[in-house]
C-alpha positions in Angstrom: 10.9 -20.3 -14.1 9.5 -22.4 -11.2 6.2 -21.1 -9.9 3.1 -22.0 -7.9 -0.3 -21.3 -9.4 -4.0 -22.1 -9.3 -6.6 -22.1 -12.1 -9.7 -22.3 -9.9 -10.8 -21.2 -6.5 -10.6 -23.8 -3.7 -8.6 -25.3 -0.9 -4.8 -25.5 -0.8 -4.9 -28.6 -3.1 -5.7 -26.4 -6.1 -2.2 -25.0 -5.9 0.2 -26.5 -8.5 4.0 -26.3 -8.6 5.9 -26.5 -11.9 7.5 -24.6 -14.8 6.2 -21.4 -16.5 7.7 -19.2 -19.1 9.9 -16.4 -17.7 7.9 -13.1 -17.8 9.1 -9.9 -19.5 8.4 -6.4 -18.3 6.2 -4.1 -20.3 6.1 -0.3 -20.4 6.5 1.2 -16.9 7.3 -2.3 -15.4 10.2 -4.0 -13.8 11.0 -7.7 -13.5 12.1 -8.8 -10.1 14.1 -11.9 -9.4 12.1 -13.0 -6.3 14.1 -14.0 -3.3 11.4 -14.1 -0.7 7.6 -14.1 -0.9 5.3 -13.2 2.1 2.0 -15.0 2.8 -1.0 -13.0 4.2 -4.5 -14.1 5.2 -5.8 -12.3 2.1 -3.7 -14.6 -0.1 -5.4 -17.8 1.0 -8.8 -16.1 1.2 -8.4 -14.9 -2.4 -7.4 -18.4 -3.5 -10.4 -19.9 -1.7 -12.8 -17.4 -3.3 -13.9 -16.0 0.0 -13.1 -12.4 -0.9 -13.3 -12.5 -4.6 -13.6 -15.1 -7.4 -10.7 -15.9 -9.7 -10.4 -13.2 -12.3 -7.7 -14.8 -14.6 -7.2 -18.2 -16.3 -4.2 -18.7 -14.0 -3.1 -17.0 -10.8 0.3 -17.0 -9.1 -0.6 -16.1 -5.5 1.0 -13.8 -2.9 0.9 -10.0 -2.7 4.1 -9.3 -0.8 7.7 -10.2 -1.5 11.3 -8.9 -2.1 14.1 -9.4 -4.5 16.3 -7.8 -7.1 15.3 -6.0 -10.3 17.0 -7.8 -13.2 15.1 -6.2 -16.2 13.1 -3.1 -17.0 10.5 -2.2 -19.6 10.3 1.0 -21.6 9.8 4.3 -19.6 11.8 2.8 -16.7 15.4 4.0 -16.2 17.9 1.2 -16.7 19.7 2.3 -13.6 17.0 0.4 -11.6 18.5 -2.9 -12.7 20.3 -4.3 -9.7 18.1 -2.5 -7.1 17.1 -4.5 -4.0 13.4 -3.9 -3.6 10.3 -4.8 -1.5 7.0 -5.4 -3.2 3.4 -4.6 -2.4 0.1 -5.4 -4.2 1.8 -7.8 -6.5 -1.3 -9.7 -7.3 -3.9 -7.0 -6.9 -5.7 -6.5 -10.3 -2.9 -8.7 -11.8 -2.7 -12.4 -12.4 0.9 -13.1 -11.2 2.1 -12.4 -7.7 5.3 -13.3 -5.9 4.9 -17.1 -5.6 7.4 -17.6 -8.4 11.1 -17.1 -9.3 10.3 -14.0 -11.2 7.5 -11.4 -11.1 6.8 -8.4 -13.3 5.4 -5.4 -11.5 4.7 -1.7 -12.0 7.9 0.2 -11.2 6.2 2.1 -8.4 5.4 -1.2 -6.6 9.0 -2.1 -6.4 10.3 0.0 -3.5 14.1 0.4 -2.9 15.1 -1.7 0.1 17.6 -0.2 2.5 20.9 -2.1 2.7 20.4 -2.8 6.4 17.2 -4.8 5.8 17.1 -8.4 4.8 14.8 -9.9 2.2 12.9 -12.0 4.7 11.9 -8.9 6.6 11.0 -7.1 3.4 8.6 -9.9 2.4 6.4 -9.0 5.4 5.9 -5.3 4.8 3.3 -4.7 2.1 0.0 -5.8 3.6 0.7 -5.8 7.3 2.9 -2.7 7.7 0.9 -0.6 5.2 -2.4 -1.6 6.8 -1.0 -0.7 10.2 0.2 2.6 9.0 -3.3 3.5 7.6 -5.0 2.4 10.8 -2.7 4.4 13.1 -2.3 7.6 11.1 -5.4 7.8 9.0 -6.8 10.6 11.1 -3.7 12.5 11.9 -0.7 12.4 14.2 -0.9 10.3 17.3 1.8 12.0 19.4 0.7 12.2 23.0 -2.4 10.0 22.3 -3.3 6.6 23.5 -3.7 3.8 20.9 -5.3 0.4 21.6 -4.1 -2.4 19.4 -6.3 -5.5 19.6 -4.4 -8.6 18.6 -0.9 -7.2 19.2 0.7 -10.5 18.4 -0.7 -10.6 14.9 1.2 -9.4 11.8 -0.8 -6.1 11.5 -0.9 -5.7 15.3 2.8 -6.2 15.6 3.5 -3.3 13.2 0.6 -1.1 14.6 2.2 -1.3 18.0 5.6 -0.2 16.6 4.2 2.5 14.4 2.1 4.0 17.1 5.1 4.1 19.4 7.2 5.7 16.6 4.4 8.2 16.2 4.7 9.2 19.9 1.7 7.4 21.3 1.2 5.3 24.4 0.1 1.8 23.4 -2.1 -0.7 25.0 -2.5 -4.2 23.4 -5.1 -6.9 24.0 -3.9 -10.5 23.7 -5.0 -14.0 24.5 -2.0 -15.5 26.3 1.2 -14.7 28.1 3.2 -15.7 25.0 1.4 -13.2 22.9 1.7 -10.6 25.6 5.4 -10.9 25.4 5.3 -10.5 21.6 3.3 -7.3 22.0 5.7 -6.0 24.7 8.7 -6.8 22.5 7.1 -4.7 19.8 6.8 -1.8 22.2 3.4 -2.0 23.9 3.4 -0.1 27.2 0.6 -2.3 28.6 -0.9 -5.7 27.6 -4.2 -7.0 28.7 -5.4 -10.6 28.4 -8.9 -10.3 27.2 -9.7 -13.8 28.4 -9.1 -12.9 32.0 -11.5 -10.4 33.5 -13.2 -7.3 32.3 -11.2 -5.9 29.4 -12.9 -2.5 29.3 -12.5 -2.0 33.0 -8.7 -2.8 32.8 -8.3 -0.4 29.9 -10.0 2.4 31.8 -7.9 1.6 34.8 -4.6 1.7 32.8 -5.6 5.1 31.3 -6.7 6.6 34.6 -10.3 6.6 33.4 -9.6 8.6 30.3 -10.0 5.9 27.7 -8.2 5.7 24.3 -8.0 7.9 21.2 -7.5 5.2 18.6 -8.5 1.6 18.4 -6.7 -0.6 15.7 -9.2 -3.4 15.4 -8.6 -7.0 14.2 -12.1 -8.3 15.1 -14.8 -5.6 15.2 -17.6 -8.1 15.9 -16.0 -9.6 18.9 -14.5 -6.5 20.4 -17.1 -3.8 19.6 -18.5 -3.8 23.2 -15.0 -2.8 24.4 -14.6 -0.1 21.8 -18.0 1.3 22.8 -16.9 1.9 26.3 -13.2 2.9 26.0 -13.1 5.3 23.0 -12.7 8.9 23.9 -14.8 11.7 22.4 -13.7 12.2 18.8 -11.9 8.9 18.9 -11.2 6.7 15.9 -12.1 3.0 15.5 -9.9 1.8 12.6 -11.1 -1.6 11.5 -9.0 -3.8 9.2 -10.9 -7.0 9.9 -14.6 -7.3 10.9 -14.3 -10.9 12.3 -16.5 -13.8 11.4 -19.7 -12.7 13.0 -22.2 -10.3 11.5 -22.6 -8.2 14.6 -22.5 -5.5 15.7 -25.7 -4.3 14.1 -26.3 -0.8 12.9 -26.7 1.8 14.4 -23.3 1.9 16.0 -23.5 3.5 19.4 -20.6 4.7 21.6 -20.4 6.1 25.1 -18.5 9.1 23.5 -19.5 11.5 20.8 -18.0 12.3 17.4 -16.4 8.9 17.0 -15.1 8.0 13.5 -15.4 4.4 12.3 -12.9 3.8 9.5 -13.0 0.6 7.5 -9.5 0.0 6.3 -8.6 -2.2 3.2 -5.0 -1.8 2.2 -5.6 -2.5 -1.5 -8.1 0.3 -1.8 -6.3 2.9 0.2 -6.0 6.3 -1.4 -2.8 6.7 -3.4 -1.7 9.4 -1.1 -2.0 7.1 1.9 -0.1 4.3 0.1 2.7 6.8 -0.8 2.9 8.0 2.8 3.0 4.5 4.2 5.7 3.4 1.7 7.8 6.6 2.5 7.5 6.2 6.3 8.1 2.5 6.4 11.2 2.7 4.2 12.5 5.6 6.3 12.1 3.7 9.5 13.8 0.7 7.9 16.8 2.9 7.0 17.0 4.1 10.6 16.8 0.5 11.9 13.6 1.3 13.9 11.3 -1.5 12.7 11.6 -4.9 14.2 10.7 -8.0 12.1 7.9 -10.4 13.0 9.8 -13.6 12.5 7.8 -16.7 11.7 8.2 -20.1 9.9 9.9 -20.3 6.5 9.0 -22.6 3.6 10.5 -23.4 0.2 8.6 -22.4 -3.0 7.6 -26.0 -3.5 6.0 -25.9 0.0 3.9 -22.9 -0.7 0.8 -25.0 -0.2 1.9 -25.7 3.4 2.7 -22.0 3.9 -0.8 -21.1 2.9 -2.2 -23.7 5.4 0.0 -22.3 8.1 -1.4 -18.8 7.7 -4.9 -20.2 7.5 -4.4 -22.0 10.8 -3.2 -18.8 12.4 0.5 -19.7 13.0 2.3 -17.0 15.0 4.8 -14.9 13.1 5.2 -13.8 9.5 5.2 -16.8 7.1 7.9 -16.4 4.4 8.6 -18.4 1.3 12.4 -18.7 0.6 12.2 -18.6 -3.2 16.0 -18.4 -3.5 18.6 -18.7 -0.8 19.9 -15.3 0.3 
């Protein structure tokens, strides 16, 4: 099979493209003929060694992807052969992710893909949509509540806006430009606020009639903490999936309101029950046609290096590797 791999941590130049033996599924595993592979920030950060050092002699990157099961191991029903699937956590605790023509995964990580959902959309679900699900619903239903999504034009933010709306919440999103405001509105945001123009906290309080917000889905805790301090309601939740590059805010955390929960969200280490709930809800909403994709640039497998660089440089939209033409 054709694949992209690296054998040491480093910049994009450590990625190599070439031939590897086709993998074979073991007990409880399926082999997926990969059609699309999604690229997330955690993929290039793992490659660089920013979040963890390389754990295997050779690593095929990328956690997310989609394709068709073409072989199964023992303890997996052969009826799964031919299933269209979306994949999550493909390279978490394993050497070989989706940056190849084939990948072998635990059967439970290959989720049946509804017929109405294309493989390009499916390649962008694992990390961003499951992270968004945990942030929005970790502390219960949000029906009738107000959710603030910072960075609503990012991959997680895009799904957080949609999931919060599907959950019955009013949604405010902070963005940095008119273009990004339109992206957040297209995802369903009721209000958008440009955090580069004026007092963000004041605008949020104005939009909410002075009430504030129940949940903050946070992309940059360090940069935005001063806003969260002021706008979170009593018993609110600050769900942080990225702390930002700075080391602040310093402990102790102090809010204007009481009984605030600060929840640090890492998709890979979510409880199994939370992963199962996210997979179930996401798949159900796909079946109902209720989730809009976050379209971004496409690359060939041979261009995976360029795809990693695009994500590293914060390109707008979900970066997808077209491993095989659909």
